[in-house]
Structure formats: C-alpha cells, structure tokens
KEGUSE-311843 format. One record per residue: residue in one letter; x, y negated, z negated of N, C-alpha, C in turn. Coordinates in Angstrom, 1 decimal, m for minus. Last residue first. Example, Ala and Ser with C-alpha at 12.3 -4.5 7.8 and 13.67 -1.06 7.14 Angstrom:
# KEGUSE-311843
<site resn="S" n_px="12.8" n_py="2.2" n_pz="m7.1" ca_px="13.7" ca_py="1.1" ca_pz="m7.1" c_px="12.9" c_py="0.0" c_pz="m7.9"/>
<site resn="A" n_px="13.2" n_py="5.7" n_pz="m7.8" ca_px="12.3" ca_py="4.5" ca_pz="m7.8" c_px="13.2" c_py="3.3" c_pz="m7.8"/>
This chain:
# KEGUSE-311843
<site resn="X" n_px="10.2" n_py="m10.2" n_pz="m0.6" ca_px="11.0" ca_py="m9.7" ca_pz="m1.3" c_px="10.0" c_py="m10.4" c_pz="m3.0"/>
<site resn="X" n_px="8.5" n_py="m9.3" n_pz="1.6" ca_px="8.5" ca_py="m8.4" ca_pz="1.0" c_px="9.1" c_py="m8.5" c_pz="m0.4"/>
<site resn="X" n_px="8.8" n_py="m11.4" n_pz="3.4" ca_px="7.8" ca_py="m11.5" ca_pz="2.3" c_px="7.4" c_py="m10.1" c_pz="1.2"/>
<site resn="X" n_px="10.6" n_py="m11.0" n_pz="5.4" ca_px="10.6" ca_py="m12.3" ca_pz="4.6" c_px="9.5" c_py="m12.3" c_pz="3.3"/>
<site resn="X" n_px="9.6" n_py="m8.6" n_pz="6.5" ca_px="10.7" ca_py="m8.7" ca_pz="5.4" c_px="10.6" c_py="m10.2" c_pz="4.8"/>
<site resn="X" n_px="8.1" n_py="m9.7" n_pz="9.0" ca_px="7.7" ca_py="m9.5" ca_pz="7.9" c_px="8.3" c_py="m9.2" c_pz="6.4"/>
<site resn="X" n_px="10.0" n_py="m10.4" n_pz="10.9" ca_px="8.9" ca_py="m11.4" ca_pz="10.5" c_px="8.6" c_py="m11.4" c_pz="9.2"/>
<site resn="X" n_px="10.8" n_py="m8.0" n_pz="11.5" ca_px="11.7" ca_py="m8.9" ca_pz="11.2" c_px="10.9" c_py="m9.9" c_pz="10.7"/>
<site resn="X" n_px="7.3" n_py="m7.0" n_pz="12.4" ca_px="8.7" ca_py="m6.4" ca_pz="11.0" c_px="9.9" c_py="m7.1" c_pz="10.8"/>
<site resn="X" n_px="5.1" n_py="m7.4" n_pz="13.5" ca_px="6.4" ca_py="m8.3" ca_pz="13.2" c_px="7.3" c_py="m7.8" c_pz="12.2"/>
<site resn="X" n_px="3.8" n_py="m5.2" n_pz="14.0" ca_px="4.1" ca_py="m6.1" ca_pz="14.9" c_px="5.3" c_py="m6.6" c_pz="14.4"/>
<site resn="X" n_px="4.0" n_py="m3.9" n_pz="11.3" ca_px="4.6" ca_py="m2.5" ca_pz="12.4" c_px="4.4" c_py="m4.2" c_pz="13.7"/>
<site resn="X" n_px="3.2" n_py="m5.6" n_pz="9.2" ca_px="4.3" ca_py="m5.2" ca_pz="9.5" c_px="4.4" c_py="m4.5" c_pz="10.3"/>
<site resn="X" n_px="0.8" n_py="m6.6" n_pz="10.7" ca_px="2.1" ca_py="m7.3" ca_pz="10.4" c_px="3.1" c_py="m6.7" c_pz="10.2"/>
<site resn="X" n_px="m0.7" n_py="m4.5" n_pz="9.8" ca_px="m0.4" ca_py="m4.5" ca_pz="11.3" c_px="0.7" c_py="m5.5" c_pz="11.2"/>
<site resn="X" n_px="m0.4" n_py="m4.3" n_pz="7.0" ca_px="0.1" ca_py="m3.2" ca_pz="7.6" c_px="0.3" c_py="m3.6" c_pz="9.5"/>
<site resn="X" n_px="m1.5" n_py="m6.7" n_pz="6.7" ca_px="m0.5" ca_py="m6.2" ca_pz="6.4" c_px="0.2" c_py="m5.2" c_pz="6.7"/>
<site resn="X" n_px="m4.7" n_py="m6.1" n_pz="7.1" ca_px="m3.6" ca_py="m7.2" ca_pz="7.9" c_px="m2.3" c_py="m6.8" c_pz="7.8"/>
<site resn="X" n_px="m5.4" n_py="m3.7" n_pz="5.2" ca_px="m4.9" ca_py="m3.5" ca_pz="7.0" c_px="m4.2" c_py="m4.8" c_pz="8.1"/>
<site resn="X" n_px="m5.1" n_py="m5.0" n_pz="2.9" ca_px="m3.8" ca_py="m4.1" ca_pz="3.7" c_px="m3.8" c_py="m3.5" c_pz="4.9"/>
<site resn="X" n_px="m7.4" n_py="m6.7" n_pz="3.5" ca_px="m5.8" ca_py="m7.2" ca_pz="3.0" c_px="m4.8" c_py="m6.2" c_pz="3.8"/>
<site resn="X" n_px="m9.0" n_py="m4.3" n_pz="3.5" ca_px="m9.0" ca_py="m5.4" ca_pz="4.3" c_px="m7.5" c_py="m6.0" c_pz="4.5"/>
<site resn="X" n_px="m8.4" n_py="m3.1" n_pz="1.0" ca_px="m8.7" ca_py="m2.4" ca_pz="2.1" c_px="m8.2" c_py="m3.4" c_pz="3.6"/>
<site resn="X" n_px="m9.0" n_py="m5.0" n_pz="m0.9" ca_px="m7.7" ca_py="m4.4" ca_pz="m1.1" c_px="m7.7" c_py="m3.9" c_pz="0.6"/>
<site resn="X" n_px="m11.7" n_py="m5.9" n_pz="m0.5" ca_px="m11.0" ca_py="m6.8" ca_pz="m1.0" c_px="m9.6" c_py="m5.8" c_pz="m0.2"/>
<site resn="X" n_px="m14.5" n_py="m4.4" n_pz="m0.2" ca_px="m13.4" ca_py="m4.7" ca_pz="1.0" c_px="m11.7" c_py="m5.5" c_pz="0.8"/>
<site resn="X" n_px="m16.1" n_py="m3.9" n_pz="m2.1" ca_px="m15.3" ca_py="m3.3" ca_pz="m2.3" c_px="m14.0" c_py="m3.0" c_pz="m1.0"/>
<site resn="X" n_px="m17.8" n_py="m6.0" n_pz="m2.3" ca_px="m18.1" ca_py="m5.1" ca_pz="m1.7" c_px="m17.4" c_py="m4.4" c_pz="m1.2"/>
<site resn="X" n_px="m16.5" n_py="m7.8" n_pz="m4.6" ca_px="m18.0" ca_py="m7.2" ca_pz="m4.7" c_px="m18.5" c_py="m5.7" c_pz="m3.7"/>
<site resn="X" n_px="m14.4" n_py="m8.6" n_pz="m3.2" ca_px="m13.8" ca_py="m7.3" ca_pz="m4.3" c_px="m15.6" c_py="m6.9" c_pz="m4.3"/>
<site resn="X" n_px="m15.4" n_py="m10.1" n_pz="m1.4" ca_px="m14.7" ca_py="m8.8" ca_pz="m0.9" c_px="m14.6" c_py="m7.7" c_pz="m1.6"/>
<site resn="X" n_px="m16.2" n_py="m12.2" n_pz="m3.0" ca_px="m17.1" ca_py="m11.5" ca_pz="m2.2" c_px="m16.6" c_py="m10.5" c_pz="m1.2"/>
<site resn="X" n_px="m13.8" n_py="m12.8" n_pz="m3.9" ca_px="m14.6" ca_py="m12.2" ca_pz="m5.1" c_px="m15.8" c_py="m11.8" c_pz="m4.5"/>
<site resn="X" n_px="m10.2" n_py="m13.0" n_pz="m2.5" ca_px="m11.8" ca_py="m12.9" ca_pz="m2.7" c_px="m13.1" c_py="m12.1" c_pz="m3.7"/>
<site resn="X" n_px="m7.8" n_py="m11.6" n_pz="m3.2" ca_px="m8.4" ca_py="m12.2" ca_pz="m4.1" c_px="m10.2" c_py="m13.2" c_pz="m3.9"/>
<site resn="X" n_px="m7.5" n_py="m10.3" n_pz="m0.4" ca_px="m7.4" ca_py="m10.0" ca_pz="m1.7" c_px="m7.9" c_py="m10.1" c_pz="m2.7"/>
<site resn="X" n_px="m8.1" n_py="m12.7" n_pz="1.3" ca_px="m9.2" ca_py="m11.7" ca_pz="1.3" c_px="m9.2" c_py="m10.9" c_pz="0.4"/>
<site resn="X" n_px="m5.9" n_py="m14.4" n_pz="1.1" ca_px="m7.3" ca_py="m15.1" ca_pz="0.6" c_px="m8.4" c_py="m13.8" c_pz="0.0"/>
<site resn="X" n_px="m3.7" n_py="m12.8" n_pz="1.6" ca_px="m4.1" ca_py="m12.9" ca_pz="0.3" c_px="m5.3" c_py="m13.7" c_pz="0.1"/>
<site resn="X" n_px="m4.3" n_py="m12.4" n_pz="4.4" ca_px="m4.5" ca_py="m11.6" ca_pz="3.5" c_px="m4.3" c_py="m11.4" c_pz="2.1"/>
<site resn="X" n_px="m4.3" n_py="m15.2" n_pz="5.5" ca_px="m5.3" ca_py="m14.8" ca_pz="5.2" c_px="m5.6" c_py="m13.5" c_pz="4.2"/>
<site resn="X" n_px="m1.5" n_py="m15.2" n_pz="5.5" ca_px="m2.4" ca_py="m16.1" ca_pz="3.7" c_px="m3.8" c_py="m15.6" c_pz="3.9"/>
<site resn="X" n_px="m0.5" n_py="m13.5" n_pz="6.5" ca_px="m0.1" ca_py="m13.3" ca_pz="5.3" c_px="m1.5" c_py="m14.2" c_pz="4.6"/>
<site resn="X" n_px="m1.3" n_py="m15.1" n_pz="8.8" ca_px="m1.9" ca_py="m13.3" ca_pz="8.9" c_px="m1.3" c_py="m13.2" c_pz="7.3"/>
<site resn="X" n_px="0.7" n_py="m17.0" n_pz="8.6" ca_px="m1.5" ca_py="m17.0" ca_pz="8.6" c_px="m1.8" c_py="m16.0" c_pz="8.3"/>
<site resn="X" n_px="2.8" n_py="m15.9" n_pz="8.7" ca_px="2.6" ca_py="m16.7" ca_pz="7.6" c_px="1.2" c_py="m16.6" c_pz="7.9"/>
<site resn="X" n_px="2.5" n_py="m14.6" n_pz="11.2" ca_px="2.5" ca_py="m13.8" ca_pz="10.4" c_px="2.7" c_py="m14.9" c_pz="9.1"/>
<site resn="X" n_px="2.9" n_py="m16.9" n_pz="12.7" ca_px="1.9" ca_py="m16.2" ca_pz="13.7" c_px="1.5" c_py="m15.6" c_pz="12.1"/>
<site resn="X" n_px="5.4" n_py="m18.6" n_pz="12.3" ca_px="4.4" ca_py="m19.3" ca_pz="12.0" c_px="2.8" c_py="m17.9" c_pz="12.1"/>
<site resn="X" n_px="6.8" n_py="m16.6" n_pz="13.4" ca_px="7.1" ca_py="m16.6" ca_pz="12.0" c_px="5.6" c_py="m17.4" c_pz="11.7"/>
<site resn="X" n_px="6.5" n_py="m17.0" n_pz="16.4" ca_px="5.9" ca_py="m15.2" ca_pz="15.1" c_px="6.4" c_py="m15.5" c_pz="13.8"/>
<site resn="X" n_px="5.7" n_py="m18.6" n_pz="18.6" ca_px="6.5" ca_py="m18.8" ca_pz="17.3" c_px="6.1" c_py="m17.9" c_pz="16.1"/>
<site resn="X" n_px="5.0" n_py="m17.5" n_pz="20.6" ca_px="6.1" ca_py="m17.9" ca_pz="20.8" c_px="6.9" c_py="m18.9" c_pz="19.6"/>
<site resn="X" n_px="2.4" n_py="m17.1" n_pz="20.2" ca_px="3.0" ca_py="m15.7" ca_pz="20.2" c_px="4.9" c_py="m16.4" c_pz="20.4"/>
<site resn="X" n_px="0.8" n_py="m19.6" n_pz="18.3" ca_px="1.4" ca_py="m19.1" ca_pz="19.5" c_px="1.7" c_py="m17.8" c_pz="19.5"/>
<site resn="X" n_px="m2.4" n_py="m19.1" n_pz="17.0" ca_px="m1.2" ca_py="m19.1" ca_pz="17.2" c_px="m0.7" c_py="m18.9" c_pz="18.1"/>
<site resn="X" n_px="m4.9" n_py="m17.1" n_pz="16.7" ca_px="m5.1" ca_py="m17.6" ca_pz="18.3" c_px="m3.7" c_py="m18.9" c_pz="18.1"/>
<site resn="X" n_px="m5.1" n_py="m15.4" n_pz="15.2" ca_px="m4.6" ca_py="m14.7" ca_pz="16.2" c_px="m4.2" c_py="m15.7" c_pz="17.2"/>
<site resn="X" n_px="m5.8" n_py="m17.1" n_pz="12.7" ca_px="m4.3" ca_py="m17.2" ca_pz="12.9" c_px="m3.9" c_py="m16.3" c_pz="14.1"/>
<site resn="X" n_px="m8.3" n_py="m17.4" n_pz="14.0" ca_px="m7.5" ca_py="m18.8" ca_pz="14.2" c_px="m5.6" c_py="m18.8" c_pz="13.4"/>
<site resn="X" n_px="m9.5" n_py="m15.0" n_pz="12.9" ca_px="m9.5" ca_py="m14.9" ca_pz="14.4" c_px="m8.3" c_py="m16.4" c_pz="14.6"/>
<site resn="X" n_px="m9.3" n_py="m15.6" n_pz="9.9" ca_px="m8.6" ca_py="m14.6" ca_pz="10.7" c_px="m8.6" c_py="m14.8" c_pz="12.2"/>
<site resn="X" n_px="m10.9" n_py="m17.5" n_pz="9.5" ca_px="m9.8" ca_py="m17.6" ca_pz="9.3" c_px="m8.9" c_py="m16.5" c_pz="9.7"/>
<site resn="X" n_px="m13.7" n_py="m16.7" n_pz="10.8" ca_px="m12.8" ca_py="m17.6" ca_pz="11.6" c_px="m10.9" c_py="m17.6" c_pz="10.5"/>
<site resn="X" n_px="m14.0" n_py="m14.6" n_pz="9.3" ca_px="m13.9" ca_py="m14.2" ca_pz="10.2" c_px="m13.0" c_py="m15.7" c_pz="11.1"/>
<site resn="X" n_px="m14.8" n_py="m16.2" n_pz="6.9" ca_px="m13.5" ca_py="m14.8" ca_pz="6.8" c_px="m13.3" c_py="m14.7" c_pz="8.1"/>
<site resn="X" n_px="m16.8" n_py="m17.9" n_pz="7.7" ca_px="m15.4" ca_py="m18.6" ca_pz="7.1" c_px="m15.1" c_py="m17.4" c_pz="6.9"/>
<site resn="X" n_px="m18.5" n_py="m15.9" n_pz="7.8" ca_px="m18.5" ca_py="m16.7" ca_pz="9.0" c_px="m17.0" c_py="m17.4" c_pz="8.9"/>
<site resn="X" n_px="m19.3" n_py="m14.2" n_pz="6.0" ca_px="m18.6" ca_py="m14.2" ca_pz="6.8" c_px="m18.0" c_py="m14.6" c_pz="7.7"/>
<site resn="X" n_px="m20.0" n_py="m16.7" n_pz="4.2" ca_px="m19.0" ca_py="m15.9" ca_pz="3.9" c_px="m18.1" c_py="m15.4" c_pz="5.4"/>
<site resn="X" n_px="m22.7" n_py="m16.9" n_pz="6.0" ca_px="m21.6" ca_py="m18.0" ca_pz="5.7" c_px="m20.1" c_py="m17.7" c_pz="5.5"/>
<site resn="X" n_px="m23.6" n_py="m14.2" n_pz="4.9" ca_px="m23.3" ca_py="m14.7" ca_pz="6.3" c_px="m22.4" c_py="m15.6" c_pz="6.7"/>
<site resn="X" n_px="m22.7" n_py="m12.5" n_pz="2.2" ca_px="m23.6" ca_py="m13.2" ca_pz="2.5" c_px="m22.9" c_py="m14.4" c_pz="4.6"/>
<site resn="X" n_px="m21.9" n_py="m9.3" n_pz="3.0" ca_px="m21.3" ca_py="m10.5" ca_pz="1.9" c_px="m22.0" c_py="m11.5" c_pz="3.1"/>
<site resn="X" n_px="m21.8" n_py="m6.6" n_pz="3.5" ca_px="m23.2" ca_py="m7.3" ca_pz="2.7" c_px="m22.5" c_py="m8.2" c_pz="2.3"/>
<site resn="X" n_px="m20.5" n_py="m5.7" n_pz="6.6" ca_px="m20.0" ca_py="m5.7" ca_pz="4.9" c_px="m21.7" c_py="m6.6" c_pz="4.5"/>
<site resn="X" n_px="m19.9" n_py="m5.8" n_pz="9.5" ca_px="m21.0" ca_py="m5.0" ca_pz="8.6" c_px="m21.1" c_py="m4.9" c_pz="7.4"/>
<site resn="X" n_px="m18.5" n_py="m7.9" n_pz="9.5" ca_px="m19.1" ca_py="m8.6" ca_pz="10.0" c_px="m20.7" c_py="m7.2" c_pz="9.6"/>
<site resn="X" n_px="m16.0" n_py="m7.1" n_pz="8.6" ca_px="m16.6" ca_py="m7.6" ca_pz="7.8" c_px="m18.0" c_py="m7.9" c_pz="8.2"/>
<site resn="X" n_px="m15.3" n_py="m5.0" n_pz="10.0" ca_px="m15.6" ca_py="m4.1" ca_pz="9.0" c_px="m16.6" c_py="m5.3" c_pz="8.8"/>
<site resn="X" n_px="m15.2" n_py="m6.6" n_pz="12.7" ca_px="m16.0" ca_py="m5.6" ca_pz="12.9" c_px="m16.8" c_py="m5.4" c_pz="11.0"/>
<site resn="X" n_px="m12.6" n_py="m7.9" n_pz="11.9" ca_px="m13.8" ca_py="m8.6" ca_pz="12.2" c_px="m15.1" c_py="m8.0" c_pz="11.8"/>
<site resn="X" n_px="m11.2" n_py="m5.8" n_pz="11.7" ca_px="m11.6" ca_py="m6.0" ca_pz="10.6" c_px="m12.7" c_py="m7.2" c_pz="10.5"/>
<site resn="X" n_px="m11.1" n_py="m5.2" n_pz="14.4" ca_px="m11.6" ca_py="m3.9" ca_pz="14.2" c_px="m12.0" c_py="m4.8" c_pz="12.9"/>
<site resn="X" n_px="m9.9" n_py="m7.2" n_pz="15.7" ca_px="m11.1" ca_py="m7.4" ca_pz="15.9" c_px="m12.1" c_py="m5.9" c_pz="15.1"/>
<site resn="X" n_px="m7.3" n_py="m6.9" n_pz="14.7" ca_px="m8.0" ca_py="m8.0" ca_pz="14.0" c_px="m9.7" c_py="m7.7" c_pz="14.1"/>
<site resn="X" n_px="m6.3" n_py="m4.7" n_pz="16.2" ca_px="m6.8" ca_py="m4.0" ca_pz="14.5" c_px="m7.4" c_py="m5.1" c_pz="14.2"/>
<site resn="X" n_px="m6.2" n_py="m5.8" n_pz="18.1" ca_px="m7.6" ca_py="m4.9" ca_pz="18.5" c_px="m8.1" c_py="m4.8" c_pz="16.7"/>
<site resn="X" n_px="m5.4" n_py="m9.6" n_pz="18.6" ca_px="m5.4" ca_py="m7.9" ca_pz="18.4" c_px="m6.6" c_py="m7.2" c_pz="18.2"/>
<site resn="X" n_px="m7.2" n_py="m12.0" n_pz="21.3" ca_px="m6.5" ca_py="m11.0" ca_pz="19.4" c_px="m6.5" c_py="m9.5" c_pz="19.8"/>
<site resn="X" n_px="m4.7" n_py="m12.7" n_pz="23.7" ca_px="m5.6" ca_py="m11.8" ca_pz="22.9" c_px="m6.1" c_py="m11.8" c_pz="21.5"/>
<site resn="X" n_px="m2.8" n_py="m15.5" n_pz="23.8" ca_px="m2.8" ca_py="m13.7" ca_pz="24.2" c_px="m3.9" c_py="m13.3" c_pz="23.7"/>
<site resn="X" n_px="m2.8" n_py="m18.3" n_pz="23.5" ca_px="m1.7" ca_py="m17.6" ca_pz="24.7" c_px="m1.5" c_py="m16.3" c_pz="24.6"/>
<site resn="X" n_px="m5.3" n_py="m20.5" n_pz="22.9" ca_px="m4.4" ca_py="m19.3" ca_pz="22.4" c_px="m3.6" c_py="m18.7" c_pz="23.6"/>
<site resn="X" n_px="m6.3" n_py="m22.8" n_pz="22.8" ca_px="m4.8" ca_py="m22.8" ca_pz="22.9" c_px="m4.1" c_py="m21.6" c_pz="22.6"/>
<site resn="X" n_px="m8.6" n_py="m21.9" n_pz="22.4" ca_px="m9.1" ca_py="m22.5" ca_pz="23.6" c_px="m7.1" c_py="m22.9" c_pz="23.7"/>
<site resn="X" n_px="m9.3" n_py="m21.5" n_pz="19.8" ca_px="m9.4" ca_py="m20.3" ca_pz="20.5" c_px="m8.5" c_py="m20.9" c_pz="22.4"/>
<site resn="X" n_px="m7.2" n_py="m22.9" n_pz="17.8" ca_px="m7.6" ca_py="m22.7" ca_pz="17.9" c_px="m8.1" c_py="m21.8" c_pz="19.7"/>
<site resn="X" n_px="m4.6" n_py="m24.1" n_pz="16.6" ca_px="m5.0" ca_py="m22.7" ca_pz="15.7" c_px="m6.8" c_py="m22.7" c_pz="16.3"/>
<site resn="X" n_px="m1.7" n_py="m25.3" n_pz="17.5" ca_px="m2.7" ca_py="m25.3" ca_pz="17.3" c_px="m3.5" c_py="m24.3" c_pz="17.3"/>
<site resn="X" n_px="0.6" n_py="m27.6" n_pz="15.8" ca_px="0.3" ca_py="m26.4" ca_pz="16.1" c_px="m1.2" c_py="m26.2" c_pz="16.0"/>
<site resn="X" n_px="2.0" n_py="m30.3" n_pz="17.4" ca_px="0.7" ca_py="m29.9" ca_pz="16.8" c_px="0.5" c_py="m28.6" c_pz="16.8"/>
<site resn="X" n_px="5.1" n_py="m31.1" n_pz="17.3" ca_px="4.3" ca_py="m30.4" ca_pz="18.1" c_px="3.3" c_py="m30.2" c_pz="16.8"/>
<site resn="X" n_px="7.7" n_py="m33.4" n_pz="19.1" ca_px="6.6" ca_py="m33.4" ca_pz="18.0" c_px="5.4" c_py="m32.5" c_pz="17.9"/>
<site resn="X" n_px="9.4" n_py="m33.7" n_pz="21.2" ca_px="9.7" ca_py="m34.2" ca_pz="20.0" c_px="8.9" c_py="m34.0" c_pz="17.9"/>
<site resn="X" n_px="8.7" n_py="m32.6" n_pz="22.9" ca_px="9.8" ca_py="m32.0" ca_pz="22.3" c_px="9.8" c_py="m32.7" c_pz="21.3"/>
<site resn="X" n_px="5.3" n_py="m30.9" n_pz="23.3" ca_px="6.1" ca_py="m31.7" ca_pz="23.4" c_px="7.8" c_py="m31.6" c_pz="23.2"/>
<site resn="X" n_px="1.8" n_py="m30.5" n_pz="23.7" ca_px="3.1" ca_py="m29.5" ca_pz="23.8" c_px="4.2" c_py="m30.5" c_pz="23.8"/>
<site resn="X" n_px="m1.0" n_py="m31.2" n_pz="21.3" ca_px="m0.3" ca_py="m31.7" ca_pz="22.9" c_px="1.1" c_py="m30.9" c_pz="22.5"/>
<site resn="X" n_px="m3.6" n_py="m31.3" n_pz="19.7" ca_px="m2.3" ca_py="m30.6" ca_pz="20.1" c_px="m1.6" c_py="m31.0" c_pz="21.7"/>
<site resn="X" n_px="m6.2" n_py="m32.6" n_pz="19.7" ca_px="m5.2" ca_py="m33.1" ca_pz="18.8" c_px="m4.0" c_py="m32.2" c_pz="19.9"/>
<site resn="X" n_px="m8.1" n_py="m30.8" n_pz="21.2" ca_px="m7.7" ca_py="m32.0" ca_pz="21.7" c_px="m6.3" c_py="m32.8" c_pz="21.3"/>
<site resn="X" n_px="m8.1" n_py="m29.0" n_pz="19.1" ca_px="m7.6" ca_py="m28.6" ca_pz="20.2" c_px="m7.2" c_py="m30.2" c_pz="21.3"/>
<site resn="X" n_px="m8.2" n_py="m28.7" n_pz="15.8" ca_px="m7.8" ca_py="m30.1" ca_pz="16.7" c_px="m7.3" c_py="m30.2" c_pz="18.4"/>
<site resn="X" n_px="m7.5" n_py="m26.7" n_pz="14.1" ca_px="m8.4" ca_py="m26.6" ca_pz="14.9" c_px="m9.0" c_py="m27.5" c_pz="15.2"/>
C-alpha cells in the first residue's frame, strides 16, 4: 500500500496493492463480499480491515495472475480462521465465495492450491 514506492522497472518491481495502481476494476464477486461484510454484525474496525484486505488483493496487476490468486487465497484463509466472522456465521461462506471466484476466474493458477 505504498503507491509512491511503486515503479515499473526491468530490474526490480515493487508490487503495488493500492487502488491507484489497479489496472482493472474490482470484480463484482468481491464487491458482493464487501457488501456482505458491511451488512454483518462484526465491529466496524474489523469490517474495515477485512474489506481493505479483500480489495487490496483486487488491486494486484492483471499481468501477474499468480500473485493475484495468492493474495485472494491468503484473504480466503484469513476469513476462514477469523473469530469475528465465525461469530457472525460468515467465515466459511465468505472464504468459499473467494475460492469459488478464484477457481472460476483463474483455473490454471488455482490448480496449485488444490494439492
């Protein structure tokens, strides 16, 4: 989340996970999850953290689908293990929605996570 430090170079590339670096809009499936988080009973500060984590994954460049899938899978894992989302009854549901999106959108990259 340091867009000022992001520079496209041949030698070294800092991966940007900020909306100013995004090269495509957030997927509707992820925006649906954002709406589900916002409608939940979890504390607002936790909502903000989860939403930022999810949206930051979507800001990853489309030219590196492996990185994007990695980010989404990390967020899915974090959601699944979240106490706040578990208490709200959303941890498994939201985690699976992310996995379903990744599997459908990035089937080749997703195969690495099926082992």
